[in-house]
N, C-alpha and C positions, 0 to 999 in steps of 0.2 A: 847188421840187418835192421836193428831198431832205428838206427839213424835214417835209413832209407824210408822206413815206414813213416816216421815223424816228418821227414822232408816232403814225402809224397802227400801226406795228410795236410800239411800246411799249404802246399801248392794247390790242392783241391779247394781248400777253404778260400784261398786268395782268388781263384778263378770264379768261384760261386759269387763272391762279392763284386766281381767285375762284369756281370752280365750286361750285355748291350741293351739299349732301349728297345731294339727290335726283339731280342730274346724275352725281355720282361713283358712286352706287349703281346707277343705270341703266346706266352704262358697264360696271361690273363684271358685272352680270347679262347684258348684251349679249355680252360676251366669253365668259362661261361657257356661255351657251346656243348660241353659234356652232357648237359641236360637234354640235348636234342638227339644224342646218339654217341657212337664211338668216334672220337676225333682222331682221324688217321694222320693228318698233316696240317700244319699251319706255317705259312711262309710269308714274311713281310720284308720289304726292301724300302729303305729311305729314298724318297725322291728329292727331298731337300731337308733342311734342319727341322722343319715343322710338319712334315707330311710323310706318310708311308702308304704303300699300296701292296697288295698281295692277294693271297687266297687261303681258303681252308677246305679240307675234304672231310666230310662227315658221313659215316655209315649209319643208316637208320634201318628200321624194319622193312621199309619199302625200297631200299637200295642205297647206293652211294651217291652223294650229291656234292657238287663243288660250289663254294661260295666266294664271291669277290669281296675283298675286305679293303677298307681304307681307314686311315687314322689321321687326325689333325691335332697338333699340340694346342692345349688350352692355356697352360701356364707351367713354367718350370719343367718338370718331367711328367706332367699329366697330359693324357691324350683322350680325346673322344674318338671312339672307333665304331665302325659299322660293318657288318658282314651280311650280305644278302645273297640268296640263291641265284646262281648264274642262270640267265635265260638261255637254255640250251634247246636242242631239238625236242627233247621230252616235254619241256615246259611249253614250248610253242604248240606241240600237238595237243597237250592238255587244254590250252587256251582255245585252240581251234575247235576241239570237241565241246567245250563249254558253250562257245558262241553258237555252234551248229545246233546243239540241243535246245538252247533257249529260243533261237530264231525259228526253229522247226515248229514251235507252238503256234506261230502266226503265218508262216509262209513255207514254201518248199525251198530247201537250201540245196543249191547245186554245187557250190564249192566255198571253202573258207581257206584263206592263206594268210598267215601272220608271219612277221619277221621281227627280229630283235633290232631295236633302235639304240638302246643303251641298257644299263643294268636295271633301270626302273620303267622302261617303256617298250611296248610292242606296237607295231602298226601293220595294217594289211587291209583286206577286203573280204566281203562275202558276196557271192553271186546268188541271187534269189529269184524265185518265180512266185507271183501272187496267185490268188484263186481264179483270176480272169486269164491267166496264162501269160501275163506281161512279165518280162524278165528285166532285172536291173542289178546294178552293182552298188553296194553300200560300202563306204570307207569305215574301217574299224580301228579303234585304238584301245590299248590296255595300259593302265598306269598302276604301278605298285602302290598299295596303301601305305601310309606312314605308320610308324610304330613297329616295324621290323617283323610283322607276322608272315610276310611273304605272299599275302593275297593280293589280287589285282582287281581293280574296278575297270570294267570295259564298257564300250558303247559302239554301236554301229549306226551310221547315219548316211543318207544320200549325199553325194558330193554337192558342193555349193554350185548353184547354177552359174553358167558363164554369163557375162554382162549382156550379150545379145539375147540369150534365152530369158534372162530376168526382165529385160525391157519388153519382150513379146508377151509376157504374162500379164 
């Protein structure tokens, strides 16, 4: 029985020393994200020798959130990694509400519709009516701030005039 225990112990030690780069990086991400909430899952997959992609799921006081993660090799076994909250329906709705509330200080907001372009960008429009009753559509964009805080900078502006309209002005 002692021989089995020693052999099993040696096998476990050997396995611990043979953790894959994915496993090592998943553990580093898990430890780092723990300050944001309970990390329920981290999964990375190598896309080639120098890159990995995947996701993390973190439970916070406000709910469960999924993050898209990517990692690029810098040198040797070192990687720079980044995990950003996924732009999902809840985040799109939050951005639409933010835009609606801000624009409502200046005009009547009839509709706001945003969609995901990629992990860092949203695009869409707002349909508005001014004090004179004129209605128009403004294009809206939202770009994630750098620094990993998950916040977005957004703006809404009228579409660029068509060449014929610009010449008439």
